[in-house]
N, C-alpha and C positions, 0 to 999 in steps of 0.2 A: 606593364600592368600598373605601375606607379603613376604613368602620365595621365591615363584617363581618370583616375581617382582624383588627382590633384585638378584637372578640367571641370570635373563634376563639382568639386568643392568651390572652385572659383564661380561657376555658373550659378551655384545656389547662393553665393554671397552676393552676387551683383543683381539677381533677379529683382529685388525690390527698387534698386536705382533705375532699373529699366522701365519699371511701371511709372516711377515718379516723372521721368523724362517725357513718357508718352502723354502724361496728364498735362504737363507744362505745355508740350507741343501743341496738344489739342485746345488748349485754352487761348494760346497766343494766335493761332490760325483761324478761330471761329468767327464767323460773320453771318448775319441772317440773310436769308435770300430776299431779293429786291421783289416788291409787290408788282403786279402788271399794271402799267400805266397807259394802257391803249385807251384812247377816248372813242366815244361813239362817232359816227360819220357826221361830219359837218361842224364839229366842235373842235376847236383847237386844243391840242394835248398840253397838260401843264407841264412846267419844267420839271424833269425827272429829279427826284432827290438821291443825293449819293446814297450808297448802301450803308445801313447803320451797323457799326460794331459796338458792342458793349464795352464798357471801360474795362481796362485790363486789370485784373485781379489774380494774383498767384492763386494756383489751385489749393483748395484746402483739404490736402491729403493727410490723414492721419497717419503719424509716424508708428510703426510697429516693428516687431522684431522679426528677423526672417525665421523659416521653419526650423525646427530643431535639429534636422539633418545637417544643416550649414556649420553650427559649431562643433557638432559631433565629428564631422569630416575635417574641419579645420584643426580641431585639437589632436586628431589622429595623425593628421599629416604634418603638423607642427612638432609634436612630440617625437615622432619618428625621424623626421628630418633633422631637427636639432640633436637628437640622441646620437645619430650616426655622425653628424658633423663634429661633435665633442668627442666621439670615439676616435675618429680620424686624427683630430687635433692632439689627442692623448697618445696616440701610437706615433706621431710624428717625432716626439722627443725620445722616443724608445729606439736604441740602435738594435736590440734583439727583437725582432718582430715575431719571434715564436712564443713568446711570454706575453701575457696580459699584464700590462703595468697598472699601476695605481693612477696614474695619469689618464689612462684610457678608460678605467672605471669611472672615475670622477668626471671626465668629460661626458660620457654617456649619460649619467645620472643627472648632471646639472643641465645638459642639453634637454633632457626629456622634461625636467621640473620648469624650464623656461619655456620650452617649445609648446607644452600642452595649455598654458594659459593663454599665450600669445596666438595661437591657432583658434581657441575658443572665442577670444576677443575680437580677432579679425573676422570669423565666421559669423559671429552675432552682429556684425555691422558696426562694431565700436561703440555699442550702445551701453556696455556695462563699464566696469572699473577694473583695468588691468592691474593696478597694484593690488587690490583686493584679490583677484583672481591668482596672482603670483603668491601671496601668502598662503592661500589655501592649498595650492599646488605644492608648495614646498613642506607644509606640514603633513599633508597626506601622502606625498612623496616619501618623507623620512618614516612615517608610519608603515608604508608599504616595503620599505626597506628592512624595517624591524620585524614585519610579517614574514619577509622573504628569508631572514636569518633563522627562523623557527622551522623552516620547511627545507629539506635538502633538495627536493624535486623541482622546485621553482613555481609551483602552483600557487603558492601564498603571495608571491612576488607579483604574479598576473593578476591575482585578485586585488592586490593593493594598488596596481596600476589601473585596473577598471574603476576602483572606488575614487581615485585620483582625478581620473577623467570626469566621472559623474559628478563629484562634489565641485569640481571647478566649472563645469558648465551649469550646474544648478546655481552657484553663486553668481555667475555672469548674467544669467536669464533673470534672477530675482532682482540684482541691482538695476538692470535695464528696464525691468518692469516698473520699479519705484521711480526711476528718473523719468520714464515716459508719462507717468500719471502726475508727477509734478509739473512737467511741462505742459500737459493738457489742462491742469487746473489754472495755471499761470496764463495760458492762451486767452485772448479776448473773445 
């Protein structure tokens, strides 16, 4: 079940790059069709001109952000993947695997706090700012842990994690939007 979700996230993240590659390929291979040079009977045909190809110009494709689903899936995959990697590293130092160690909990929390912004940044085509995303993720992750300590059922922690993902993605998208606007204003 995890592999199709990761493949979908990868496909969503790569889709804009495929469109750029197709536009580039089309611009390089373009040439105008040659006109008919058949001469009337009895008149010699002029020397045919070589086919005209326009001067090469890089395609002017406006950079944009991928669809919102790509950073959402990226942040979920990154958060879950690094959280469980941190959990496994925390358990590695614990000789008694029946108990939950402080290292396992810390590894889980740190993995999630790093994985969510990393996945959102990569899912958004690296157009935002990872350092800003990491700061938002750490602050909202700590707030989520605080909410989770108020509720014994764990629902508040899930609410905090959902808020962490939402605010991290919102920061990534807003930063990317400002960066793309600056690039468009600076372009000739």
